[in-house]
C-alpha positions in Angstrom: 123.5 22.4 93.9 122.3 25.0 96.4 121.4 23.4 99.7 119.9 25.4 102.5 119.3 24.3 106.1 118.4 26.0 109.4 120.6 29.0 109.7 123.1 28.2 106.9 123.4 27.0 103.3 126.0 25.4 101.0 126.9 25.5 97.3 128.2 22.4 95.5 129.5 22.1 91.9 129.0 18.9 89.9 131.1 18.4 86.7 130.3 16.3 83.6 132.9 15.5 80.9 130.5 13.3 78.8 127.8 15.9 77.9 125.7 15.2 81.0 125.5 11.4 80.9 127.4 11.2 84.2 128.5 13.7 86.9 131.3 13.9 89.4 130.8 13.9 93.1 129.9 17.4 94.3 132.7 19.8 95.2 131.7 22.0 98.2 132.6 25.6 97.4 131.4 27.2 100.6 133.8 25.7 103.2 134.5 29.1 104.8 131.0 30.5 104.4 127.7 29.2 105.7 125.1 31.8 105.0 125.1 32.0 101.1 122.7 32.7 98.3 122.3 33.4 94.6 125.0 31.2 93.0 125.9 31.9 89.4 128.4 30.1 87.2 130.5 31.2 84.1 132.9 29.3 81.9 135.5 31.2 79.8 136.8 30.0 76.4 140.0 28.7 78.0 138.1 26.4 80.4 138.3 28.6 83.6 135.2 28.2 85.7 134.0 31.0 88.0 131.2 30.6 90.6 130.0 33.7 92.3 127.5 34.1 95.2 126.5 36.4 98.0 127.5 35.7 101.6 127.0 37.1 105.0 130.3 37.2 106.8 130.8 37.4 110.5 133.7 38.8 112.5 132.9 38.9 116.2 129.6 40.7 116.6 129.9 42.4 113.2 128.2 41.1 110.1 128.8 42.2 106.5 127.6 41.2 103.1 130.1 40.1 100.5 130.4 39.0 96.9 132.3 35.7 96.9 133.9 33.9 94.0 135.5 30.5 93.6 137.8 29.9 90.5 138.8 26.7 88.7 141.6 26.8 86.1 141.2 23.1 85.1 137.7 23.0 83.7 136.0 22.6 87.0 138.0 19.6 88.2 139.3 21.5 91.3 138.6 24.9 92.8 140.8 27.3 94.7 139.3 28.4 98.1 136.5 31.0 97.7 137.5 34.6 98.2 135.2 37.4 99.5 135.2 41.1 98.7 133.1 43.4 100.9 130.1 45.3 99.5 129.6 49.0 100.3 126.2 49.7 101.8 
């Protein structure tokens, strides 16, 4: 779920283990980022789940764009904190 609001946005992941009949409560992936867009998800054959998105990061008065990813190694049950890598302009 991609949810935007005035000046910020959030990305949540919902998990189903019964082919979509029911879903878990959402897991917020963007706890350290609040200006995000374009989420994408990939699942590997061993059950690792990766969610990538773009974020505007802020340090003092400086702003930079970054590609951010969150990784799950337990089929999406839990996610490690999202990590950013700066983009060259």
